[in-house]
C-alpha positions, 0 to 999 in steps of 0.5 A: 062569265059573260054570254060572249065568253060562253058562246066562244067556248061553245064554238071552239068546242064545236070546231074541235069536235068537227076536226076530230071527226074529220080526222077519224073519217080521213084515216078510216077511208085511208085504211090507216090504223094508228093503233097498229105497230109495225116495222120497215123493210127496204127492197131494191129494184133495178126498175120500180115501174112507177111504184109510188109512196102510199101504194099498198103492200100485200103478202100472199094477196092480203094487205099488210102495209104500205109504201113509205118512200121510193128513192134512187140509191147507188149500190156500191156492191153492184156498182149501179144505180137502183131504186130503193123502196121503203115499205112499212108492214104490220108487226105480225107480218113474217117475211122470209129472207128468200121471199119473192117481192114483185111490183104488180098492177091492180087490173090492167091499168090500175094502181101499182102495188108491191106483192110479197110471197111468204117464202120457204118455211123454216127460213130466217125472217126479215128484221126491221130495216133489213134490205132485200132484192126484189124481182124487176117487173118487165117494162111496158116498152119491152112487152111492146117490142116483143109483141112487135117482133112476134107480129113481124115473125108471123108476117114473115111466116105467112109470106113464106106460106103464100109463096109455097116455101117449106113443107106446109107452104107446098101443101097449101099451094101445090095441087099434086101434094094435096091430091096425094095426101087426099088419096092416102087419107082415102086409102087409110080410111078404106083400110080402117073400114076393112079392119072393122068389118073383117079384122082377121081376114085383113090381118091374115092377108099376105103383104103385097096382096091387093 
């Protein structure tokens, strides 16, 4: 074997070794363990809220798998279009048939992930390829609308208070009501001090006596 052939073999072996090392690093960073076996479950949502493939799957807050795919499907029973999420979970992951499955966000604006509750003890466990309905997350548009409605309600209440409408409004704008409340509070304070100083005398005083 000549020197050129030996050199080519060494270069090829070096490149192959580099590919193997790169392969190991990539899968380590991606937290993918090829030695672990698992199974797939399907979860339906009316609103997937931006959940995408490769997103984490967590059970009781612990990573147990990842999202394989998210697709649109038509539910013949409900007669409506839904989002179907295919999730791969570790083989030792036990999910109850009544488990609550939601879509959460890591942080305020972080990555979307699927959260699974443990379910009720004693309930049957999901089997591979079983399908379960998830709990739809609230769209951000809905949250924004609710906040806007709340803001309008607060503005309306403040406006009524400024105009003196309602009992609280009258307390804020009418001096007579304010003065009456102030006098009542002063009388109550005086009565409390009398009780502390002369409890038996105050309690024995006939009603109507000053």
